[in-house]
N, C-alpha and C positions, 0 to 999 in steps of 0.2 A: 487210933489214928496215927500216932507217932510211928508205931511199928509198920503200918502200911506205907508211910512215906519212906522209911528206912529200907524196906523191901523194894520199893519202886526205884530208889536211888541205886541200890545194889544191882538190880537188873540192868539199869541204864549203864552203869560202869562196866558190867560184864559184856554188854553188847558193844560198847566202845572198844574194849580190849580185844574182842573177837574180830572186829573190823580192822583194828590196827594190826593184829597178828596176820590176818589174811592179806592185808596190803603189803606187809613185809615179806611174807612167804612168796607171793606171786609177783612181786615187783621185778621189773626188768633191770632195776638198779642193783648192783652187786653190794650186798650188805653183810657184814659180819660183826660179831661182838666178842671181845676178848676180856679176860679178867685182868687184874692188876699186874700179873706176871707176864701178860701177853699170850696166854693160852686161850685159844679159840673155844668159846662156850656155845656159840650159835653162828650159823651161817645160812643164808638162803641159797636156793639152787642156782641162782644167777651167779653168785660169787663162786660157788663150787665149780660150776662149768667153766668160768673164766680161768680158773687155775687148773683145769684139766681133770677134775673129779667127776664121777658119774652120780654121786649122791653126797649129801651134806655130812653124813656120819663119818666119812673118811677124813674130813678136816677137823672135826671136833676133837679137842685134846692136843692139837699140834700148836706150835708157836707161830703167831702171826708174822713175826719178823722174817721167818723163812720164805715167805711169799713175796717179799719186796725185792725189787731188782737191785742189782749192785749199786746203781746210781742213786737209789732212794733208800737203801738199807740204813745208811747213817741217820737219816731223818727218822726212820721208824725206831731205831735204837734211842735217839734223843727224846722222842715222844714217850717211850717207855720209861726212861730214866726220870723225866719230868713228872710223869704220873706217879711213879714210886716215891719221889721226893716230896711232891706237893699235893698229891691226891687228886689232881686234875691235869689235863693236858689239852692242847689245842688239836683240832683235827688237821691232818696233813693238808697244806694249802692255805690254811688260815694264818693270819699274822698274829704274833704273840703280843699280848698287852700286859705289861708288868706294872 
């Protein structure tokens, strides 16, 4: 009985992850994920197209700061420094709470 519940829970979690992944992949919102050093590890097609790429693979492995405009690059670098120093950072546009 316990094994059946565990298997049912695992399937439920897998389905939730699939739905989340599909929503991220097909979202019209531009989404990317970078590691602690700012290296892009994931991007959806909307973000890739926004920055002029034909596919997402062209962006993976590049530094996210490269894609910020001159006027916002300082903020990107600040977020990266904060992330390295504290282990977390606010998203661009949010206010800092210390």
